[in-house]
One Martini backbone bead per residue (centre of mass of N, CA, C, O) as a GRO file, in nm:
protein
  151
    1MET     BB    1  -1.658  -0.212   0.701
    2THR     BB    2  -1.745   0.024   0.500
    3ALA     BB    3  -1.934   0.122   0.258
    4GLY     BB    4  -1.776   0.131  -0.064
    5THR     BB    5  -1.514   0.192  -0.266
    6ARG     BB    6  -1.288   0.146  -0.062
    7THR     BB    7  -1.388  -0.133   0.013
    8ASP     BB    8  -1.376  -0.259  -0.268
    9ILE     BB    9  -1.072  -0.218  -0.307
   10SER     BB   10  -0.973  -0.359  -0.054
   11LYS     BB   11  -1.093  -0.632  -0.123
   12ALA     BB   12  -0.934  -0.665  -0.391
   13VAL     BB   13  -0.655  -0.659  -0.269
   14ILE     BB   14  -0.694  -0.911  -0.082
   15GLU     BB   15  -0.834  -1.115  -0.307
   16ALA     BB   16  -0.638  -1.042  -0.570
   17PHE     BB   17  -0.360  -0.916  -0.538
   18ALA     BB   18  -0.217  -1.083  -0.318
   19PRO     BB   19  -0.240  -1.376  -0.457
   20THR     BB   20  -0.099  -1.286  -0.727
   21PHE     BB   21   0.185  -1.125  -0.602
   22LEU     BB   22   0.194  -1.323  -0.351
   23ALA     BB   23   0.292  -1.607  -0.193
   24LYS     BB   24   0.243  -1.520   0.143
   25PRO     BB   25  -0.010  -1.356   0.243
   26SER     BB   26  -0.057  -1.080   0.488
   27VAL     BB   27  -0.260  -0.906   0.699
   28ILE     BB   28  -0.164  -0.626   0.920
   29PHE     BB   29  -0.343  -0.392   0.780
   30CYS     BB   30  -0.675  -0.218   0.799
   31ARG     BB   31  -0.867   0.025   0.708
   32GLN     BB   32  -1.194   0.113   0.781
   33SER     BB   33  -1.149   0.419   0.719
   34CYS     BB   34  -1.034   0.732   0.655
   35ASN     BB   35  -1.037   0.780   1.003
   36GLU     BB   36  -1.024   0.459   1.078
   37ALA     BB   37  -0.853   0.244   1.278
   38ILE     BB   38  -0.739  -0.060   1.365
   39THR     BB   39  -0.616  -0.124   1.665
   40ASP     BB   40  -0.477  -0.401   1.629
   41GLY     BB   41  -0.309  -0.312   1.382
   42VAL     BB   42  -0.141  -0.096   1.524
   43GLU     BB   43  -0.012  -0.289   1.730
   44LEU     BB   44   0.126  -0.475   1.524
   45LEU     BB   45   0.307  -0.262   1.401
   46LYS     BB   46   0.464  -0.203   1.662
   47THR     BB   47   0.571  -0.492   1.699
   48LEU     BB   48   0.729  -0.466   1.409
   49GLY     BB   49   0.839  -0.148   1.416
   50LEU     BB   50   0.596   0.024   1.290
   51ILE     BB   51   0.631   0.370   1.309
   52PHE     BB   52   0.390   0.632   1.292
   53PRO     BB   53   0.394   0.937   1.262
   54ALA     BB   54   0.171   1.194   1.272
   55ASP     BB   55   0.281   1.306   0.973
   56VAL     BB   56   0.213   0.997   0.888
   57ALA     BB   57   0.013   0.823   0.700
   58LEU     BB   58  -0.153   0.555   0.683
   59PRO     BB   59  -0.210   0.310   0.511
   60TYR     BB   60  -0.476   0.122   0.426
   61ILE     BB   61  -0.269  -0.117   0.354
   62ILE     BB   62  -0.086  -0.394   0.509
   63LEU     BB   63   0.147  -0.617   0.382
   64VAL     BB   64   0.286  -0.955   0.395
   65ASP     BB   65   0.549  -1.155   0.257
   66ILE     BB   66   0.651  -1.483   0.378
   67GLY     BB   67   0.787  -1.641   0.138
   68PRO     BB   68   1.039  -1.509   0.139
   69ALA     BB   69   1.333  -1.482   0.298
   70HIS     BB   70   1.256  -1.177   0.264
   71PRO     BB   71   1.023  -0.996   0.356
   72LEU     BB   72   0.742  -0.828   0.217
   73LEU     BB   73   0.645  -0.496   0.216
   74VAL     BB   74   0.300  -0.370   0.168
   75CYS     BB   75   0.189  -0.054   0.063
   76VAL     BB   76  -0.157   0.060   0.049
   77ASP     BB   77  -0.330   0.289  -0.152
   78ILE     BB   78  -0.618   0.447  -0.214
   79GLY     BB   79  -0.718   0.621  -0.512
   80LEU     BB   80  -0.928   0.826  -0.351
   81SER     BB   81  -0.718   0.962  -0.224
   82ASP     BB   82  -0.479   1.238  -0.166
   83ARG     BB   83  -0.244   1.006  -0.115
   84ALA     BB   84  -0.010   0.991  -0.294
   85ILE     BB   85   0.277   0.818  -0.413
   86ASP     BB   86   0.504   1.016  -0.365
   87ASP     BB   87   0.816   1.106  -0.292
   88ALA     BB   88   0.758   1.186   0.006
   89ARG     BB   89   0.600   0.931   0.087
   90GLU     BB   90   0.813   0.728   0.016
   91THR     BB   91   1.030   0.828   0.210
   92ALA     BB   92   0.866   0.786   0.471
   93LEU     BB   93   0.803   0.478   0.438
   94ILE     BB   94   1.095   0.379   0.408
   95LYS     BB   95   1.193   0.481   0.681
   96ILE     BB   96   1.003   0.310   0.854
   97ALA     BB   97   1.095   0.035   0.744
   98ASP     BB   98   1.396   0.065   0.812
   99GLN     BB   99   1.352   0.093   1.126
  100ALA     BB  100   1.224  -0.219   1.111
  101GLY     BB  101   1.432  -0.382   0.892
  102PHE     BB  102   1.361  -0.292   0.600
  103ALA     BB  103   1.455  -0.307   0.298
  104SER     BB  104   1.382  -0.129   0.021
  105ARG     BB  105   1.361  -0.395  -0.162
  106ASN     BB  106   1.125  -0.494   0.071
  107VAL     BB  107   0.943  -0.257  -0.058
  108ALA     BB  108   0.600  -0.185  -0.145
  109LEU     BB  109   0.427   0.061  -0.345
  110VAL     BB  110   0.066   0.104  -0.367
  111ALA     BB  111  -0.180   0.204  -0.604
  112ALA     BB  112  -0.532   0.172  -0.579
  113PHE     BB  113  -0.782   0.106  -0.829
  114VAL     BB  114  -1.048   0.051  -1.013
  115ASP     BB  115  -0.958   0.223  -1.276
  116ARG     BB  116  -0.830   0.417  -1.524
  117GLU     BB  117  -1.088   0.611  -1.530
  118LYS     BB  118  -1.064   0.629  -1.181
  119ALA     BB  119  -0.843   0.789  -1.122
  120LEU     BB  120  -0.693   1.028  -0.991
  121PRO     BB  121  -0.729   1.335  -0.947
  122GLY     BB  122  -0.509   1.571  -1.070
  123GLU     BB  123  -0.287   1.376  -1.185
  124ALA     BB  124  -0.164   1.179  -0.959
  125THR     BB  125  -0.051   0.947  -1.130
  126GLY     BB  126   0.192   1.139  -1.227
  127ARG     BB  127   0.312   1.142  -0.907
  128LEU     BB  128   0.428   0.882  -0.889
  129ALA     BB  129   0.670   0.718  -0.763
  130GLY     BB  130   0.955   0.589  -0.811
  131GLY     BB  131   0.895   0.241  -0.751
  132SER     BB  132   0.608   0.227  -0.782
  133TYR     BB  133   0.258   0.123  -0.794
  134ALA     BB  134  -0.011   0.022  -1.013
  135TRP     BB  135  -0.354  -0.082  -0.943
  136PHE     BB  136  -0.635  -0.255  -1.103
  137ALA     BB  137  -0.928  -0.414  -1.045
  138SER     BB  138  -0.999  -0.446  -1.362
  139GLU     BB  139  -0.671  -0.560  -1.360
  140PRO     BB  140  -0.561  -0.805  -1.158
  141ASP     BB  141  -0.292  -0.908  -1.342
  142ASN     BB  142  -0.188  -0.607  -1.322
  143LEU     BB  143   0.130  -0.428  -1.292
  144ILE     BB  144   0.252  -0.098  -1.247
  145ALA     BB  145   0.560   0.038  -1.304
  146THR     BB  146   0.759   0.280  -1.209
  147TRP     BB  147   0.987   0.528  -1.310
  148PRO     BB  148   1.222   0.436  -1.138
  149VAL     BB  149   1.343   0.160  -1.005
  150ARG     BB  150   1.381   0.051  -0.699
  151GLY     BB  151   1.676  -0.110  -0.523
   0.00000   0.00000   0.00000
């Protein structure tokens, strides 16, 4: 991964968020930079049936929690990008997960930030889709759910 804040947040997601909120977390995809995806990760996504059309950007990190009876798919976007998890993005990601056999209740969408003071510009945090989550590396034990919670 390249050095920088995206890398720092990605590292925090993998090392702090995942073990805190997931029973048996596994990284199935991690974007190397804002424009470069790890080829092996893309192939693993395809193997799992997670096909991202050209008009839907891959999340920065995709985790799976294999602890529950029904695995939980966790799509994480880094809060420095302009791709907030708004209603349209949520719909697209849920559709992709559904086509791969994940029920919407077994999909979590997370926007990860450095801290509350450095959240997305342009009030994008206010655009987060209902049922998605915000997580701040500066508060690793807290997860904020947006309302209404998707069921």
